[in-house]
Phi, psi and omega in degrees: 000140178290153173303155182296342175300334181300326182306316189281317182295323179285324175298323181296336179272317185282309184230067186300327186265000175288143183283127183260313192217131172233129176244182176289351183243325190215168176230132183233134167285171176296324177295317178290326178294321175298318177296320177295323175298316178300316179298319177295319178298322179292324178298311184292320185279317188266320181280315184260357173057039181279144183235161180315131181094344176295144177264143181223116183279150177234121180240095189198156166287175177294132174198168187297322184296337180294310179296321178299318179302314180308313182289325176293323177293319178297318181294331181265356184074021176276175182240123178278138175237081182293136185248130181287112190285355177273354179275167178275162178303326176296316180292324184283328178305318181297314179301317181293312179298313184299324187271351180071033185280130180241355180231136184226138163249136179221184182226169181306319184287343177253011188297324182294318179293322175300313180299322179296320179293325182293344171296340183250335191227143173249114182274148175283326181222138174203137176209165181258144167302131182100343182252013182299133179279144177287148182242125183289315178262110183260011179288122181262127183290135184289141183241133179282113185241132171262098188295337181278337188236331182287131176300138178243315181229137166249107177258120183278135179230132180302141183262157179290343174273004181091348178267118179299150182238136180268107173285123182265115179251136179265168176294329175294320174309311184291326172302310185290328176294321178295322179291315182298320179292317180300320179288323187292314185238018172058049178292134181230177178292347178273351187281149171240109189254126175266130181266104181258336179281147180297142177282358173274353172259148179300331176298321180292328181276312186276340183234089002226036183301300179299314180300323183291316182290327178297320182275349176098020179269194185245132175250134177249122180245100186278000190084207185302143181289131169218126187297321181296311177299326179295315179300317181297314179299319177304313182290312187290325182261003182053048177303141179252335177230127177239110180255136176198173171274161181309324180293329177290310180296325180291325177294323175299310183295333178274353180283147185295345178278343188302317184294328182255358180303143173269101180258023189295336176284339186281122175257353176209121153263122187235144186228148178195181177089341179192159176303140180258117181302143177301323179304321183290312177304311183299326181299322176280322183293320179296336175269008181059037176261132180293116184232115183244162177235155173211190181208137178213180177216154173306319184289351180244013170069017358242355195291134173239303186241146167206146175275137176272174183290339175288336192240356185294337180270322184273346182240042176303129179103342176277155172263005174094206181245166181297147175302163185308307185257052180206118182254152181225160167226149168239124191234161170272184183293344176267359182088006178273141185293130180276164177281159176304136184091339178271153182265138178206180180276140181275133174238141188230137172227141175162172182285359175270350182287135183308163179288312187183176168265131183303117179064020183228072185298325184288314181295326175295318178296326179288322185278322183246107185237118178055040178080354179261132175273122177274108190285330187083358178264145182261127187223163168225155183234137180271185190291340181263359174097003179282145185252143176232136177288129181253343186151194180222130174294324175285158179272016182306133173255128178255110189240109181059031179087357177259140181273129179233122177260117189304328179297323180298320179289314179304321180296325181287317180295327176292343173294337181288125185301333182285344186273137181258311176218155174214146176221135180244134176229162175259137180234153179298142176219134185298320181282312188260355185088302174212156174222151179278140174235133187249132172253130183229137167248149186252157173290152184308126177080002181271156177221140176202138180273160176298322179298317181296319177295316179295320178299320176296317178296326178296335178281342188249337191227157172301150187304321187286351174268351181287131182305135177283348177210141175240127182243115179276127180236158178293307176224142174275127186297144180237155171272189185295336179270001179088003174280152175299126181270101184281338174296319179297322176299319174301316179297319179302319182291326178291328180283354182274000000 
């Protein structure tokens, strides 16, 4: 299989004048986009002397150069390490060191965070988007790439042990995700897709920037999300697909322009990344706007389930059926397939499943067994094959589309000398889907305020990971085996 940069270069030959990319600054045909990718590839190869397998981090908000860089990286057989700009310098330092990244691209708006990272790391190469030097010789030396096996992206996802894990995705993974998305919601060359999810998340890349460019459609990157600007962009550019997490769709529907906006061009509002409240779903359906839900994971590039146009109204609350080239099983703790209606763990198999966890062979073997990826998510299936989320074996909290693992938060709070024990759980929240709440017991005679605990967390964790509430208890409840009883904590919260 050719590297995915081939998509753009071949499109530049087949449909050179068709619009490929519109940003808040520029508009590119496929021919112009192909030329920009060649320029970026030449810069990385000739100026910075990067070779196949080298890792390159990107620290940036959404912008046209971000997407261009992905395809240049793919063309050279480099490995992208997209960095979540919401994390702290300390958190990002771990990811950069773990991946062995020596080159970084950042932007003016992330310069302070870059400087903070540089207090811990010395990069061999670094440059800012917008400061790229011109290259006289733009001829790029061809690189032999194995799209099925060579790593393309390392996307970090927090681990249940508190150690972030880098999911390694290949270019072939991204190809099959694109195909799955196209088949699931009928993406065509006539579609205009607006990118509202961050390009440092697999959702921003795979839902639906890459699938749209493969099919020859138009991708719109408006910059930082603003609900009013988003509504105006949808109207002015006749956007056809709007993908977002529930918090994005909620911000759009709460904006004063929502009720009178002309959404006649939109054939899909699509949601993923977190549970979608019924109130939000109904707000779109009451306006007779097509609103679908799906589910994916970083490890699956990301698409697993999607609702089709035939089912989004009759199956409200379902995440749909598995994508075309993605198989699933729902099994009990012994690995036996459960009956319809029963809850079990979701297993996934397909060419979209990641290659491995970077540098973690044992965790990879545990996660991928006999070709099946064990997700840790609990699901149930109805008689027609539609899937419903039932919960998570892992304690992960999904807040505004961001994954939060309680243990990571617990470890930080436990650093405080006043703290004896801590337990973090996720609770439902109308705006964010879920938010973390911390229960803390203190050492004898010690005192610490909720504000002090939150302030300490802010120094160590991204803001969205900081508990929205801290509850001090005399003792944290345990079950019969001596483990913290989080079910009892939920009951305690409800009784307050």
